[in-house]
MARNUVEX-161074 format. One record per residue: residue number from 1; residue in one letter; x, y, z of N, C-alpha, C in turn. Coordinates in nm, 3 decimals. Layout:
<gupas>
   i aa      nX      nY      nZ     caX     caY     caZ      cX      cY      cZ
 NUM  a       X       Y       Z       X       Y       Z       X       Y       Z
...
</gupas>
This chain:
<gupas>
   i aa      nX      nY      nZ     caX     caY     caZ      cX      cY      cZ
   1  m   1.010 -21.109  18.812   1.049 -21.248  18.816   0.926 -21.338  18.831
   2  h   0.836 -21.299  18.923   0.716 -21.380  18.943   0.627 -21.379  18.819
   3  r   0.620 -21.263  18.753   0.538 -21.256  18.633   0.594 -21.347  18.523
   4  s   0.725 -21.349  18.504   0.783 -21.432  18.399   0.767 -21.581  18.432
   5  c   0.780 -21.618  18.560   0.757 -21.758  18.600   0.612 -21.795  18.576
   6  f   0.522 -21.702  18.612   0.381 -21.727  18.591   0.349 -21.742  18.442
   7  a   0.409 -21.655  18.360   0.387 -21.661  18.215   0.438 -21.794  18.159
   8  v   0.554 -21.839  18.204   0.609 -21.968  18.160   0.517 -22.080  18.201
   9  l   0.467 -22.074  18.324   0.375 -22.176  18.374   0.246 -22.180  18.291
  10  v   0.190 -22.064  18.260   0.067 -22.056  18.181   0.091 -22.114  18.041
  11  v   0.202 -22.076  17.979   0.234 -22.128  17.845   0.254 -22.279  17.850
  12  a   0.327 -22.327  17.951   0.351 -22.471  17.963   0.220 -22.546  17.985
  13  l   0.134 -22.492  18.071   0.005 -22.556  18.098  -0.083 -22.555  17.973
  14  a  -0.087 -22.445  17.902  -0.168 -22.434  17.780  -0.116 -22.531  17.675
  15  t   0.015 -22.540  17.661   0.075 -22.633  17.564   0.042 -22.776  17.602
  16  s   0.049 -22.806  17.732   0.019 -22.941  17.779  -0.127 -22.976  17.752
  17  v  -0.217 -22.885  17.782  -0.359 -22.909  17.760  -0.387 -22.923  17.611
  18  w  -0.330 -22.837  17.528  -0.351 -22.844  17.384  -0.296 -22.975  17.329
  19  t  -0.175 -23.013  17.372  -0.113 -23.136  17.322  -0.194 -23.258  17.365
  20  s  -0.233 -23.263  17.493  -0.305 -23.381  17.539  -0.446 -23.387  17.480
  21  s  -0.507 -23.270  17.457  -0.642 -23.274  17.399  -0.637 -23.305  17.251
  22  s  -0.528 -23.272  17.183  -0.521 -23.303  17.041  -0.462 -23.441  17.016
  23  w  -0.402 -23.501  17.116  -0.336 -23.631  17.098  -0.431 -23.741  17.052
  24  p  -0.551 -23.754  17.109  -0.639 -23.863  17.064  -0.675 -23.856  16.916
  25  e  -0.673 -23.737  16.856  -0.710 -23.726  16.715  -0.606 -23.790  16.625
  26  a  -0.478 -23.781  16.658  -0.374 -23.834  16.571  -0.386 -23.985  16.552
  27  p  -0.396 -24.065  16.659  -0.412 -24.208  16.638  -0.543 -24.242  16.565
  28  q  -0.650 -24.170  16.596  -0.777 -24.196  16.530  -0.764 -24.171  16.381
  29  k  -0.701 -24.062  16.343  -0.684 -24.032  16.201  -0.598 -24.136  16.134
  30  a  -0.489 -24.177  16.199  -0.402 -24.281  16.144  -0.480 -24.412  16.132
  31  g  -0.560 -24.444  16.232  -0.642 -24.565  16.226  -0.744 -24.560  16.113
  32  d  -0.801 -24.442  16.092  -0.896 -24.424  15.982  -0.828 -24.449  15.849
  33  e  -0.707 -24.396  15.832  -0.633 -24.414  15.708  -0.600 -24.562  15.686
  34  r  -0.558 -24.630  15.791  -0.529 -24.773  15.781  -0.654 -24.851  15.738
  35  a  -0.767 -24.814  15.795  -0.893 -24.881  15.759  -0.928 -24.855  15.612
  36  l  -0.903 -24.734  15.565  -0.931 -24.702  15.424  -0.836 -24.778  15.330
  37  v  -0.710 -24.791  15.370  -0.614 -24.868  15.291  -0.660 -25.014  15.286
  38  e  -0.697 -25.069  15.400  -0.743 -25.208  15.404  -0.866 -25.226  15.316
  39  q  -0.959 -25.132  15.320  -1.081 -25.143  15.238  -1.046 -25.140  15.089
  40  t  -0.949 -25.060  15.051  -0.908 -25.054  14.910  -0.854 -25.189  14.865
  41  v  -0.770 -25.252  14.948  -0.715 -25.383  14.913  -0.827 -25.488  14.911
  42  r  -0.922 -25.476  15.001  -1.037 -25.569  15.001  -1.122 -25.549  14.876
  43  d  -1.142 -25.425  14.834  -1.217 -25.399  14.710  -1.149 -25.470  14.593
  44  y  -1.018 -25.464  14.590  -0.940 -25.528  14.484  -0.958 -25.680  14.489
  45  f  -0.934 -25.740  14.603  -0.943 -25.886  14.614  -1.087 -25.935  14.603
  46  e  -1.176 -25.876  14.680  -1.315 -25.920  14.677  -1.380 -25.889  14.543
  47  g  -1.338 -25.778  14.481  -1.385 -25.747  14.346  -1.343 -25.854  14.247
  48  w  -1.220 -25.904  14.262  -1.170 -26.010  14.175  -1.255 -26.137  14.191
  49  y  -1.274 -26.178  14.316  -1.347 -26.302  14.341  -1.496 -26.291  14.309
  50  a  -1.553 -26.175  14.320  -1.696 -26.157  14.292  -1.721 -26.114  14.147
  51  a  -1.612 -26.097  14.070  -1.622 -26.045  13.933  -1.696 -25.911  13.932
  52  d  -1.664 -25.828  14.032  -1.727 -25.697  14.050  -1.636 -25.590  13.989
  53  v  -1.665 -25.552  13.867  -1.582 -25.458  13.793  -1.573 -25.323  13.863
  54  a  -1.684 -25.275  13.919  -1.684 -25.144  13.986  -1.586 -25.142  14.103
  55  r  -1.584 -25.248  14.182  -1.491 -25.253  14.296  -1.346 -25.258  14.247
  56  m  -1.322 -25.336  14.142  -1.187 -25.346  14.089  -1.141 -25.210  14.036
  57  e  -1.224 -25.145  13.958  -1.188 -25.014  13.903  -1.161 -24.913  14.013
  58  r  -1.246 -24.915  14.116  -1.232 -24.821  14.227  -1.100 -24.840  14.300
  59  a  -1.051 -24.964  14.308  -0.932 -24.994  14.387  -0.801 -24.963  14.315
  60  l  -0.804 -24.955  14.182  -0.680 -24.947  14.106  -0.653 -24.810  14.048
  61  h  -0.528 -24.767  14.057  -0.483 -24.644  13.991  -0.482 -24.669  13.840
  62  p  -0.512 -24.568  13.758  -0.511 -24.588  13.613  -0.376 -24.639  13.558
  63  d  -0.267 -24.607  13.627  -0.134 -24.649  13.580  -0.081 -24.771  13.656
  64  l  -0.170 -24.849  13.716  -0.129 -24.968  13.789  -0.038 -25.057  13.705
  65  v   0.062 -25.114  13.772   0.140 -25.222  13.714   0.143 -25.333  13.819
  66  k   0.096 -25.451  13.778   0.095 -25.569  13.863   0.195 -25.666  13.803
  67  r   0.288 -25.715  13.887   0.396 -25.798  13.835   0.410 -25.928  13.913
  68  y   0.462 -26.029  13.843   0.505 -26.151  13.910   0.626 -26.208  13.837
  69  v   0.709 -26.277  13.912   0.828 -26.340  13.858   0.793 -26.486  13.830
  70  d   0.815 -26.526  13.707   0.781 -26.661  13.663   0.910 -26.738  13.635
  71  a   0.922 -26.856  13.694   1.036 -26.943  13.669   1.002 -27.035  13.553
  72  l   1.076 -27.022  13.445   1.054 -27.104  13.326   1.133 -27.235  13.337
  73  p   1.094 -27.334  13.258   1.174 -27.457  13.256   1.319 -27.423  13.220
  74  g   1.411 -27.488  13.286   1.552 -27.459  13.263   1.607 -27.355  13.359
  75  g   1.520 -27.301  13.446   1.567 -27.208  13.549   1.562 -27.061  13.513
  76  r   1.537 -27.027  13.387   1.529 -26.886  13.348   1.406 -26.821  13.413
  77  q   1.420 -26.697  13.457   1.309 -26.625  13.518   1.274 -26.503  13.434
  78  v   1.144 -26.476  13.425   1.096 -26.358  13.355   0.995 -26.287  13.443
  79  v   0.981 -26.159  13.422   0.884 -26.079  13.496   0.767 -26.049  13.402
  80  h   0.649 -26.088  13.444   0.527 -26.060  13.367   0.457 -25.940  13.431
  81  s   0.397 -25.856  13.349   0.325 -25.739  13.398   0.181 -25.739  13.348
  82  v   0.093 -25.686  13.432  -0.048 -25.672  13.398  -0.086 -25.527  13.429
  83  t  -0.163 -25.466  13.342  -0.208 -25.328  13.360  -0.345 -25.325  13.428
  84  r  -0.385 -25.206  13.465  -0.519 -25.186  13.522  -0.626 -25.230  13.423
  85  d  -0.611 -25.188  13.298  -0.712 -25.224  13.198  -0.725 -25.375  13.184
  86  r  -0.615 -25.446  13.189  -0.620 -25.592  13.177  -0.685 -25.654  13.301
  87  m  -0.654 -25.601  13.421  -0.717 -25.651  13.543  -0.868 -25.631  13.539
  88  v  -0.910 -25.515  13.492  -1.053 -25.486  13.482  -1.118 -25.580  13.381
  89  e  -1.052 -25.603  13.269  -1.107 -25.693  13.167  -1.116 -25.836  13.219
  90  m  -1.011 -25.883  13.288  -1.015 -26.020  13.344  -1.126 -26.031  13.449
  91  t  -1.148 -25.925  13.525  -1.256 -25.925  13.623  -1.390 -25.932  13.552
  92  r  -1.404 -25.855  13.446  -1.529 -25.855  13.366  -1.556 -25.995  13.309
  93  l  -1.451 -26.069  13.277  -1.465 -26.204  13.221  -1.488 -26.310  13.328
  94  g  -1.498 -26.268  13.454  -1.528 -26.364  13.561  -1.428 -26.366  13.673
  95  g  -1.307 -26.310  13.649  -1.206 -26.302  13.755  -1.190 -26.434  13.827
  96  g  -1.191 -26.428  13.957  -1.177 -26.548  14.040  -1.309 -26.604  14.087
  97  s  -1.417 -26.570  14.017  -1.551 -26.608  14.064  -1.576 -26.759  14.065
  98  k  -1.492 -26.836  13.996  -1.510 -26.982  13.996  -1.455 -27.046  14.122
  99  v  -1.375 -26.969  14.199  -1.323 -27.021  14.326  -1.437 -27.015  14.428
 100  p  -1.472 -27.128  14.490  -1.580 -27.127  14.588  -1.553 -27.028  14.701
 101  a  -1.657 -26.962  14.747  -1.645 -26.858  14.850  -1.574 -26.908  14.975
 102  d  -1.598 -27.033  15.014  -1.535 -27.084  15.136  -1.386 -27.116  15.117
 103  q  -1.335 -27.102  14.995  -1.193 -27.128  14.969  -1.115 -26.999  14.940
 104  r  -1.174 -26.886  14.959  -1.107 -26.759  14.926  -1.021 -26.707  15.041
 105  a  -1.069 -26.711  15.161  -0.995 -26.676  15.283  -0.898 -26.559  15.265
 106  i  -0.949 -26.441  15.248  -0.866 -26.322  15.224  -0.823 -26.261  15.356
 107  d  -0.693 -26.243  15.372  -0.636 -26.179  15.492  -0.556 -26.058  15.446
 108  v  -0.590 -25.940  15.496  -0.521 -25.817  15.458  -0.449 -25.759  15.579
 109  s  -0.321 -25.729  15.562  -0.241 -25.663  15.665  -0.190 -25.531  15.610
 110  v  -0.223 -25.421  15.676  -0.167 -25.292  15.637  -0.030 -25.284  15.704
 111  l   0.075 -25.281  15.624   0.211 -25.284  15.676   0.257 -25.148  15.725
 112  d   0.219 -25.043  15.652   0.261 -24.908  15.691   0.180 -24.804  15.616
 113  v   0.157 -24.692  15.682   0.098 -24.575  15.619   0.187 -24.458  15.653
 114  a   0.235 -24.389  15.552   0.323 -24.272  15.571   0.267 -24.158  15.487
 115  g   0.184 -24.077  15.551   0.124 -23.966  15.478   0.031 -24.015  15.369
 116  d   0.070 -23.990  15.243  -0.017 -24.027  15.131   0.031 -24.151  15.057
 117  i   0.116 -24.233  15.120   0.154 -24.362  15.062   0.139 -24.471  15.168
 118  a   0.120 -24.594  15.120   0.100 -24.706  15.213   0.145 -24.836  15.148
 119  a   0.167 -24.936  15.232   0.200 -25.070  15.185   0.112 -25.170  15.258
 120  a   0.068 -25.272  15.184  -0.019 -25.375  15.242   0.018 -25.511  15.185
 121  k  -0.013 -25.613  15.263   0.005 -25.751  15.219  -0.131 -25.818  15.223
 122  a  -0.163 -25.890  15.116  -0.290 -25.962  15.110  -0.260 -26.108  15.076
 123  v  -0.326 -26.195  15.149  -0.307 -26.339  15.129  -0.444 -26.402  15.113
 124  s  -0.457 -26.484  15.010  -0.578 -26.565  14.991  -0.533 -26.709  14.973
 125  s  -0.627 -26.796  14.951  -0.589 -26.936  14.931  -0.507 -26.954  14.804
 126  e  -0.518 -26.860  14.711  -0.445 -26.870  14.584  -0.321 -26.782  14.574
 127  y  -0.323 -26.665  14.637  -0.221 -26.565  14.611  -0.159 -26.506  14.737
 128  v  -0.036 -26.458  14.722   0.030 -26.370  14.818   0.064 -26.245  14.739
 129  e   0.019 -26.129  14.786   0.040 -26.006  14.711   0.084 -25.892  14.804
 130  y   0.181 -25.816  14.756   0.226 -25.695  14.824   0.183 -25.577  14.738
 131  a   0.107 -25.487  14.797   0.054 -25.373  14.723   0.113 -25.243  14.775
 132  s   0.147 -25.155  14.682   0.187 -25.018  14.713   0.068 -24.929  14.677
 133  l   0.028 -24.845  14.771  -0.088 -24.760  14.749  -0.049 -24.613  14.761
 134  a  -0.129 -24.528  14.698  -0.113 -24.384  14.709  -0.250 -24.322  14.729
 135  k  -0.252 -24.213  14.804  -0.377 -24.139  14.821  -0.381 -24.035  14.710
 136  c  -0.471 -24.055  14.615  -0.484 -23.967  14.499  -0.624 -23.906  14.497
 137  n  -0.629 -23.776  14.485  -0.758 -23.706  14.482  -0.846 -23.744  14.600
 138  g  -0.782 -23.762  14.717  -0.856 -23.786  14.840  -0.895 -23.931  14.866
 139  r  -0.854 -24.026  14.781  -0.887 -24.166  14.808  -0.768 -24.256  14.778
 140  w  -0.764 -24.369  14.848  -0.654 -24.463  14.833  -0.676 -24.550  14.709
 141  v  -0.569 -24.569  14.632  -0.570 -24.657  14.515  -0.441 -24.737  14.512
 142  i  -0.448 -24.855  14.453  -0.331 -24.941  14.439  -0.255 -24.899  14.314
 143  v  -0.125 -24.873  14.332  -0.040 -24.827  14.223   0.046 -24.941  14.168
 144  n   0.099 -25.024  14.258   0.186 -25.136  14.219   0.149 -25.259  14.300
 145  v   0.164 -25.376  14.237   0.144 -25.503  14.306   0.254 -25.599  14.262
 146  l   0.316 -25.666  14.358   0.407 -25.776  14.331   0.342 -25.898  14.393
 147  w   0.325 -26.005  14.315   0.248 -26.118  14.364   0.310 -26.250  14.323
 148  r   0.259 -26.355  14.387   0.295 -26.492  14.350   0.178 -26.582  14.387
 149  f   0.179 -26.701  14.326   0.081 -26.802  14.364   0.119 -26.859  14.500
 150  q   0.021 -26.901  14.577   0.050 -26.968  14.704   0.129 -27.095  14.678
 151  k   0.086 -27.169  14.576   0.154 -27.292  14.535   0.196 -27.273  14.391
 152  p   0.317 -27.313  14.356   0.360 -27.297  14.216   0.265 -27.372  14.121
 153  p   0.235 -27.312  14.007   0.146 -27.380  13.913   0.215 -27.505  13.857
 154  v   0.135 -27.606  13.826   0.188 -27.728  13.768   0.200 -27.706  13.618
 155  r   0.320 -27.725  13.566   0.344 -27.706  13.422   0.343 -27.842  13.353
 156  p   0.284 -27.847  13.236   0.290 -27.972  13.161   0.433 -28.004  13.120
 157  r   0.466 -28.130  13.118   0.603 -28.169  13.079   0.611 -28.203  12.934
</gupas>
């Protein structure tokens, strides 16, 4: 009886020590992943504003689809899509580089990380964007984006 109680105590103590000693690694790893997700979204936004093609390419999955809902005159709505290749080309042509640096104000919030997928929200003076990311080949990339302008564009009448 004493041996079995002792064995249970040793196992419980070993489990407790192992669990408590491994516990700090889990939040650190999760924090590291969140930081990597945030950096990917920053590469995308900052790459756009700096017309930095390498950062834009690094941030986007080859099959990216970026979408926005556009309200047409008369109330009809359509969904427009942009591919990775088009985003890279627009970045190469100058992207958002004409926006003065002091007016960019990029704020990135990592909403969730679940294993190899994540969601983030990015807000700048011009855009509100929700990004879906995946960890592919060991690095985070943006797979989908749903976005809108901060202020609706003015349409000619």
